[in-house]
N, C-alpha and C positions, 0 to 999 in steps of 0.2 A: 314430279313434284306432285301432293296430290292436296289439292285445297278444298273450297267449297262455293257450292253457291252462295252461301251466305256471307262468304266474302265481297261481295257484289250487291246484293239486295237489302235490305235494313228491315229487321223485324224485332220485337220487341223481346227481351231476354235472351238476346246472342250478341250481345255487346262484346265480350271477352272473345268469346270465339270467331266472332265474325271480323273483328279487329284482328286477332291473328290467322287468319285465312286469307286476308287481304294482303299481309305483307308476307303472306308466304307467295302470293300470285307477284306483287311487287320483285321480291326476292329473283323469281323466275324470270322475269323480264332482266334484272339487272346482272344476274349469273349468267343468261346468255350472250349477252355482251362482253362478258369478261371471258368467255370460254369460248368465244366464235372465233375462226370457222370451223374449229374440227372436233368439238363437241355442242350438240342441239342441247336446250334448255327447255322443256314445256313443263305444265302443268294441267291437269284433270279435275276438274271444277263437278263432281257428283251432285245431282240435287236429291232428291227422296228415293233411295236405293232401299231394295229390301233388304236387309242382312240384320242382322240381330239388333244392331242400335232400334230396327224399328219393328220388333216383335209385337211390341203393345198397340201400334198403328194397325199391323197387319191382321192383327186377329180380333180387332175392332170396327165392325162395320159403320159404328158411328165416329170413328176416328179415321177410318180410312177413305170411306166414300169421298167428305169433304174435299181431303187432300188430291184425291184425284179428279174432283170436280172441278178444282182450283188451279189446275197442271194443263196448258194446251194439249199434251196428247191424251189424256183421259186415264191415265196408266201411272204407277209410280215404277220408277226403273227396278230392272233387273242388276245385279252385278257383273252378268255379261255383256249387259250394255258397256259399263265401264272395261272391262277384259277388252270389248274390242274395237274402243278408242285408244287403250295402251298398245295395241297390235299396230292401229294404223300412224298413232306417232314414231312408234319405232320402225316401222316398213320403208321401204323406198317410196312409197305415196306420201309420207310426209317427210320426207326429207328435207322440202324447203322452207319449214315450221321452225323456229326457235322463237323463244320469249315470249311465248301464246298460250294461254290458258283455254283449254278447249272445255265447255260446258256441255255435261251430259246432264240436262234437269227437265227432260220434257218439255222445255220452253218458257219456264216460270219467270215472271219479273217481278215478283212479290213471295213472301214467304206463302206456304201453302199451309203452314200452322202455325196458329197462334199459339203461344204459349200463356197460362193466364198467370198474369203476375199483377200483383195489385200495383196500383197508382199510389206515389207517393206525395 
């Protein structure tokens, strides 16, 4: 399963998205119990990964720099970071993991981009 860091941290403007991703993380835990011991179920929770979804951020230093500075590893993720996590979970090295969400997010504990939404 692919969930998101926004399923764990709170940020303005992410209520529906964050709720759906948190539900997917819980579904992962529940499915792991239902399908064990023969099938393992895990999730990956990407943070800010340089995909087409972040094209605007990647091409604008005024947006990219604050996001990088708000990430403990001081960079945005690469799609290969997610691929490496998937390979790990599918490999013998990850064979004792089930029901877990592997966070591949550069260490963030809060959103590294605030959405400019008005106060109600």
